[in-house]
N, C-alpha and C positions, 0 to 999 in steps of 0.2 A: 361784175357782180353789182346788182342794184338792190340788195336786201338792206332794209333800213328799219329803224325802230318805229313804233306806232306814231309817236309824236312827229318824227321826221317825215313819215308818209303823209300825215295830215297836213303838215306845212308844205310839202311838195305839191299836194293836190290843190291847196289854196293858192299856190304859185303857178297854177295852170299846167302842171306836169301830169302826164299819164300815170295812173297808179292801178294796181290790182290788189284785190282783197277777197277773202272768202265771203260767201253768203249762204243762205239756207238751201239754195238750188245748185248753181255752178259758180265758180269764181268769176268776179266781175272785172271788166276793164272799164275804168272810169276816168272822167275829167270834168273840169268846170263846164257847165252847160254852154257858155259862150265860146268855148274852145272845142266844140264837138267835132269840128273838121279833123282834129288830130286822131280821133278814133276811126273815122272813115278812111283816113290815109293809112294808119297803121294796120288796119284789118283788110284793106283793099275792099271795102264794103260799098255796095251799091247805094246810091242816094235814095233809092226807092224803099230802103229799109230804115225806118226811124229808130231812134234810140229811146231807152226808157229812163225816166227821171226817178231816181231812188232817193228816199229821204229817211231820216231817223225816226220820224213820227208823222202821222197824217197831217197835223197842223202845219208842218213845214212845207207840205206839198199843195195845200189848197190855194195859196196865192197864184199858182201856175194854172189854175183851172177857172173856166168861165161857164156859168150856168145860172138858171133862175134859182130863186130861194128854195123852191120846191125840189128842184133837181139836186141842188147842193145838199139838202137835208137827206134825200134818199141815198146819194153817193156816200155821205158821211156815215149813214147807218150801215151800209155795206162794208165800208172800210173798218168800222168799229167791230164788225163781226169777224172779218177775215184777216185783218192786219194786227200785228206783224204776221206775214205769211206769204206763201207762194202764189199770190194772185196779183196780176197786173191789170189795172183798170185803165182803159183807153177812153179819155174824156175830152171835151172841147178845151182847147188851149187858150189861156189868157195872153195878153200882150207881154207878159213877163217871160214867156218861153222864147228863147232865141231861135230864129229860123234855122240856124245851123243844126238843130236837133232833128229836124224833119224837113230836109231841104226840098224834096219833091212837092210836098203839100203846099209849102209856102211859095213855090214857083207857079203853081196852077192858079188860073184865074177862076173866081167864082166858087172856090171851095173854102170850107172852114177848117183850119188846121186843128189837129188833135194831138194829144200827148199821152203816152202810157206812163202811169205812176205806180210806185210800189214801195212798201216798207218791209224790209226783209226780216225774217224770224232768225236773226243771228245777232247776238249782243255785240260782238266785235265789229260787225259791219255798221250797226247803228251807232256805236261809239265813234267810229271814223266819220260817219255822216253828220253826227252832232257837231263835230269839230270843223267840218268842211262846208256844211250846208248841203242842200240837194246836189247830186252829181248826175251827169249824163252817163249812162251805163249800158253795157252789153256783155255778152259772154266773151271770155278771153280766148280767142282763136282767130286764125285767118278766115275770112268769110268763105263759107262753103265747107269748112272742116269741122270736125267734132270739137265740142267745147273742151278746153284743156282743164285738167283737174288738179295738177300739182304745181308747186312753185317752180320746180325744176323745168317742167314743160313750158311754163309761161316765160321763164327767163330765157330759155333757148329760142323761143319764137319771137319774143319781144324784149330784146336785151336792154332797151332804153327805158322800160317801164319799171317804176318803183314797186317792189314787193316787200312783204314783211319778213323779218328775221324769224327763224324757227321758234324762238322762245315766245314770241307773241302769239303763236298758233297753237300752243300746247293745251290751252284751256277750252278751246272751242269744240263744239260737237261736230261730227262729220256732216258735210253737205250731202244732200240727197242725190246730187248728180242729175236730177230731173229738172226740166224747164218748168217755169211757172205757167199756171193757167192764165190766158189772156182773154178778158171780157171787154167788149166795146159797147158803149151806151148808144142806143138808137132811140130817138125821141118817140117814134111810133111803136117800136117793138119792145123797148126795154133792153135788157142785157143780151148781147149776142156773143157766143163763144167763138173766138177766132183761133184759139189753140187750147186744147184740153190738156191740163197738167194734173198735178196731184190734188189740187183743190177742186171740189165739186160745188159749183155755185148754185145756190137755190135762187130761182128766178123771182125777184120782186119787181113789181111795177110801180 
């Protein structure tokens, strides 16, 4: 049994342990960014699939992003419109992003690494992220399987992962169970939709 209190889960995450918590979409499997290899190992996940950096607010995520002042202004406008919410923005990564979050891109020569960033529309998730700082996240499931939706399912598949005791979950609204929309910034084209989820992005240039 790995169910712990909210404070214990936050402290566990700060100590580089794998944790799981609800979001507005599907439950997250999360770890400190520099320990991202723990997620790849636990999920048996291909290194071709990067992780998402989740934060409690947009201001916590911008240090991980690199762009021109004009681009940053546009990205911040988009974030202000859709966050918190089920929209992941894939943007150029700054040097603050650990290579372990996106191994394949960092191994390729001549490519500019990117990072997916999101602020969830879930007060409990944001409270955890406020305490831990931005975390590397993905859905809680073995790679290739369906996202797990209950604490019992997550504990059965990932017995070493810290989850929350039921009392901490009583006040949250239900997750949608649907994946976030993923939009990648292209210098020439603007936003490109990589995965359509619940959020319908209006295309700004």
